[in-house]
N, C-alpha and C positions, 0 to 999 in steps of 0.2 A: 853335308847339310848337316847332318845330327850332330856331327861335332860342335858346328855353330852356337845350334840351338842351346847343346846342352853347356858349353862355356857361357852363353847367355843367361842361362838358368842358374850354375854355379856364382859368377857376378853378381847375380841378386842375392845371391846366399850371404857373400862376401859384403854385400851392401846392403843388406836389408836394414830398414831404419828401425833403429832401437828406442828405448823409452827418453823421453827428456829429461828424466832424472839418472840416465845412465851416463858413463864418462862420456864427455863430448870431445875431448883430443885429441882423436885418434887421426892420424897420418899413415893412410894406408893406401899403396898402390894399389889398388882393387883387380885392374886388369892382369898386372903380373901377380899377384896372389892364386888369382883363378886360372890361369895359365901352368901355374905350379900345381894347382889343387886337382885340374884335370889330368895332369899326368900321370896321376896316382891310379886312375882308375881302368879297367882292361875294355875291351869290345864288351866281352860278356854281360860285364856290369853296364855299361851304357845302353846295350840292347835292353835287359832287363828292367834299368829305370825308363826306359822310354816305352816301354809297354805298359806299364805301369800306369806311367801320366795319361798314357792312351786311353787304359781302362776308367780311369780316374774323371775323364773328361766325358765319358758317356755312363757315369753313375753307376760302373759295373765293380762295384769296391770287392767283393770274392776276389776277383781278378788280379786285381787291382795290388791287393797283398799279397797275393802269390808269387808275382812279380818282386815284390820289393822284399818280401822274405828271399830269394834269389840274391838280392842285391847285400843283404844283411848277413847272408853266409859268406859272400866274397869280402865284404867290409862290415866285421862284425863293430866295430867302434864309430861307424859312421853316423855323426848326429843328425845329420838333414834326413838319412833314412829312418832311423829311429822317428823323428817327428814328422814325416810323413804316413809311417805307420799308426802313429798314435792317432794321427785326423783322420785317417781309413775307418779304424776301428770307433773311433766315436762316431761317423757317419753312419756305420753298420750297427750302431747301438753295442756294442760289445766293451762295454765301458772299463770294466777290470783290468782287459788285456790295455786298451787305449792308456789308461791309466799308468801301467807298468813301462811302457815305449815312452809317454811323456815322462815320467822320469828321470829315464835313461838320457835322454835328450837333453834334458834340463840340468843333469848332472855332469855332464860332457862339456853343456856351455852354460854355465849358470848365469851370465849377463845378456843372456838372448830373450828379449821382451816378447816374443812372438812366441818361444816356447812357452814360458812364462803365461803365456792368454791361453794357451792349448790346453795346459793344465788345470786351470781355472777354469776353463769350459767343460773340461772332462768332470772335474770335482762338482760342481754345480749339478752335471746332468745325473751323478749319482747321486744327488739331495746330500752331499757331503760337504766338508768345510777344509779348509786347506791345514788346520792344525792338525786333522787327523793324518797327512802326508810329511808333516815338515820335519819330522827328525829322518827320514829319509833323502834331506835336502841339505846343501849347505846352507842351514838357516843362517849362520854369520856373517856370508857376503852381504854386504849393502847393496850393490847394486838390484840383484836378485828382490831381496826384500823390499827396495823402492819401487821395481815395477810391477812386484805384486801388488804392492799398496794401491799405484797408481793403476792397476787395470781393475780393481774393487771399486776405487773411487769412480772411474768412469762407468763400471755398470750400477752406479749407484749404490752399493751398499758400502756405505760411508763407515759402520761401524765396525765391518770386519778390514776397513783399509787402515782404521785408526789403531786396531788390534796388530796388524802386523807390521804396520811403521812405528810404534813403541818400542823404544829401546836404540831404534838404528841412531848410527854417528851422527849426531846433527849437524847439517850445512846449509845453505842458502836455500839450493834445491828441495830439501826435503822440509825447511822450515817453511817454504812457500805451497809445499803439499799439504802439510799437516795444518795449515790457517784452511787451506780451500777445504778439506775434511771438516774439520772444525765448523766453520761456516757453513757447509751443506749440512751439516746433524743440527744444527739451531733453526735452519729454514724447515728441515723435515718436521722437526720437534713442532714448530708455530702451528706446521699444517694439520699435523695429528692432534695436536692438543690446542686448539685456536681458542682467542680471549674469548670468552662467554659472553654471547650479545643475543638477545630478541633475533630470532629468525626474520630475515629481511628477503623477501623472494625476490628473485629476477624480474624487472620492469622489463614489459613490451620495449619503453623508451629506451632501456640500456642494451638490451639487443639490437636493437636499431642503430645506436650509436656505435656499438663495435662493429657494425658492418659498415657505417659508415666511414668508421676510419682506414677498415681493410680497404675499403675502394679506394681512398685519398691515397695510401700509401703505398697501393698497387700501381696507381698512376706514377705516382711520384719517381716509384721504384723504375720503372719504364722510360721514367724521363732522362734519367741521370744528369739534367742540366740546373737542377736546383735543389742540391743535397743541402744546403742550409735548412730548406723548407722540408724537405725529409726528415732531416735531426729534428727538427722541431716540433714534427706531429707526432713521431714516435715518441719522442720525450712526454709528449702531451698525451700520447695514448697510454701508457705506460703507467702514469700516475693516475690515471683514470681508473685503468683496467688492468691492475698486475697481476694478473693470474692468465693473461693472454701469451702466449710462447710466441706467437707472429708478431707480435710487437716489439720483443726484445731480437728478434731476429732480424725483421726489419731497420731496428735502431743498431743493429752492429754494423751491418750491410753499409749505412751511413756513416757509421765510423772509419768501416776501412777504407769509403770513399775517400773521407778525410785525411787519411793515411795515420789513424789515430789506431792504430793493429791493436795494442794491448790492451786499451781499453773494450774493442772490440771484441778479443777473447770472452772476456770478463764477463761483456754482455750477452754472448751468444753462447758461454758453457752455463750461463743463469738460464737460457730460451730453452736448452736441453731437459733442467731440472723441471721446467712445467709441463714439458711436452708429454701427450697421450697417445700412442697407436694414429701417428699422423706420420705416415713413410716418406710422403711428400715433402713437407716443412721439413723434417727431419734431416732429407737428403739435401735440402735447400741450405741448413745449417751448418751441416758437414762440409759444404761446398766455400763456405764463408770463411769457415776456422782452418780450411785447407787454403786459402788466399791469405788470413791473417798472419799464421804462422808459417806459411812460408814468405812473406814481408819479413818478418823476423829473424829469417834465414834459421829457423826451428825446423829443418827438412823430418825430423824422424816423428813430428807430432805432426806434422802435414800429411805425412805418408801414412799413419795413423788414423788419420779422421777419412782420409780419401779412400780407404781400404773398406771404410764403414759404409760407404756411400751404395747401396742397394742398386741393382738396376730393375 
């Protein structure tokens, strides 16, 4: 039974979603690769691996680390083990050690999106920047740089994203990312440095109007039969109240229903730009992005947003 579970875990590693800016045309027989991968592991390795996962499940990170260190002794070059150790030490706030393991994993597989994301999370937890560790990475790897830039972009760290992407070999993928970064920086700048105007207090009438729109839109979202009306209402709501993320979310949902998935992606990502501390709406936006990216056959981005949905 454990072998079957372990095989599933290994298949997950081989088939883990990568960045949309990573190499796309890889034709890999995942199941066959996973079976070969599994043969390399002894029963002792598997026992420690499962015990480590078990301790992880109950958040006993010290014990999990112990078991994975045993795996490390048996398979010193195993990037999956290094990746898990990096995450455990991050959970346990042992950030220097976590960074060492994250760097080890990423050097072993420079184009692995999730290894890069874990390293960035650790670097940020240390109140540091990626520039401080880039000498320890294969910084000339285009996919690695593209992944890190995208991770920063999705976190809203647009200046860091721009800095990392600077000098990366031009391609349509990176041009699109660079355009999004530049656009987001411009929007951010407008928020920080708005056009000077006489202060205009929000009237009770405006507040009522926002709620009226929300009520109308919620009804139309539930109906699913009048998508044209939903789209028109959300467009009108955005025009009148352009800083309300809920209206962008609903507009994106309408575009998804109309099979205009690429337009939906743009508007839903704009919704995230305006979102502040609303987990329920954030999850709803992520779900629509999963639908949009799935419909456009971009499974890596679909899985990325799926992983962000909070329970």
